C-alpha positions as CSV (number, residue, x, y, z in Angstrom):
1,X,0.0,0.0,0.0
2,X,2.7,2.6,0.8
3,X,4.4,1.8,-2.5
4,X,1.1,2.4,-4.4
5,X,0.5,5.6,-2.5
6,X,4.0,6.8,-3.3
7,X,3.5,6.1,-7.0
8,X,0.2,8.0,-6.9
9,X,1.8,11.1,-5.2
10,X,4.6,11.1,-7.8
11,X,2.1,10.8,-10.6
12,X,0.1,13.8,-9.2
13,X,3.2,15.9,-8.3
14,X,5.0,15.1,-11.6
15,X,3.2,17.7,-13.8
16,X,3.7,20.3,-11.1
17,X,7.4,19.7,-10.9
18,X,7.8,19.5,-14.7
19,X,6.0,22.9,-15.0
20,X,8.4,24.5,-12.5
21,X,10.5,26.0,-15.3
22,X,7.6,27.5,-17.2
23,X,6.0,30.9,-16.5
24,X,2.4,29.5,-16.3
25,X,0.7,29.9,-12.9
26,X,-0.2,26.6,-11.2
27,X,-3.6,25.3,-12.1
28,X,-6.4,25.3,-9.5
29,X,-7.5,21.7,-10.2
30,X,-4.0,20.5,-9.4
31,X,-4.0,22.5,-6.2
32,X,-7.3,21.1,-5.1
33,X,-6.3,17.6,-6.0
34,X,-3.2,17.9,-4.0
35,X,-5.1,19.4,-1.1
36,X,-7.6,16.6,-1.1
37,X,-4.8,14.0,-1.3
38,X,-3.1,15.5,1.7
39,X,-6.3,15.5,3.7
40,X,-7.0,11.9,2.7
41,X,-3.6,10.7,3.6
42,X,-3.7,12.5,6.9
43,X,-7.0,11.0,7.7
44,X,-5.9,7.5,6.8
45,X,-2.6,7.8,8.8
46,X,-4.6,9.2,11.8
47,X,-6.9,6.2,11.7
48,X,-4.0,3.8,11.4
49,X,-2.3,5.4,14.4
50,X,-5.5,5.0,16.5
51,X,-5.7,1.3,15.5
52,X,-2.3,0.7,16.9
53,X,-3.1,2.6,20.1
54,X,-1.1,5.7,19.3
55,X,-2.3,9.3,19.2
56,X,-3.7,10.3,15.8
57,X,-1.4,13.4,15.8
58,X,2.2,12.7,16.8
59,X,4.8,15.5,17.2
60,X,2.4,18.4,17.9
């Protein structure tokens, strides 16, 4: 699962990194996709931590 998630993040972030040299502003759909991905991963990791009897937020 972490490997698949890593590949998905690379696939989503790839176009943003490739466009770093151009002068076009970042697209809003890409921003919202990344935002939703961060929220989903945070939620999933929080649930995983609770299942192994750890705080959902570590390091705060």
